[in-house]
N, C-alpha and C positions, 0 to 999 in steps of 0.2 A: 777517129775513125767510125764508121757505123757499118755496123753488120744487117744485112738484109736477106732476109727469106722471104720468096712468092712461093707460094702455092695455085695451081689450077685443076679447079676437081669439076670434069662433065657430069651435071646432073641432067634430070627430065623436066620439062619447062615448066612445073607447078612444083615442084621441088625448090629449083635454085632461086624462085624469090621466095619463099619460106625460109630458108635455109640464111640466105641474105640477109632479113627481115631480123632473124635470131642474134646474128653476129656484130651487125650494125652495133647496136647501145655497147657491143666488148671492146672495140676500138676506139671510143670515146670516152675510154678509163684508161687508159694504158699508163705507167709509170712515165714518170717526171722525165727520164730521156729518148722515150721509146715513141714513132709515131708508126700508124697504119690506116690504113684503105682497104675495103672491101668493095667489090667490086662485079658487074655482071658483063658479060657478052655473049651474047646470045645465050647457049646452054651451059656456060660456062662460068664456075664461080670464081674469080680473083682475088686472094687473100693477099697480099701484100705489109709486110711491117720490119723495121729495123729499130735497132738502137745501139747506142754506144757501147755497151759492153758483155761481152759471149755469156755471162749469168742469165741477162736478162731478156738476151733473146733464147738462149737455151728455157728458165722459165715460160715467157711467153709462148714459144713454139709449143711447149706442153700443155699450156693450159688451152690454147685455141686448138688444138689437133686432137684433144680429149674432147673438147663440146660439138667440135664437128664429128665425130664419132658416135657421139651422143644423141645428136639430132639425128643422125642417120639411120641410128640403132630404132630409136623412137619411132622414125617416121615405118618403119619397117615391119615393127610391129604393130605399129596403127592398120598399113594394110594387110598384116598376117589377119587381123579381128576382124577387117572388112571384108576378105573372101572369104571368111570361114561363117559369115551370117549369113 
């Protein structure tokens, strides 16, 4: 049995490409019994991954969501710095 998780995140045009490039390497180093992909459809980032065990899905979910949140926080901070200059 495979457990699958799909996230769709709508971002602005310049941000979706940057987040895609940051997440792509992560999808190539997944645990042995997992597979995943990241795609872009217009302004939507689509993150799909699946594993054969719940514990691996949970760990991967936490890792990828934390990374995505960090990337979005960094972009937000950079925009704040740019706007205050």
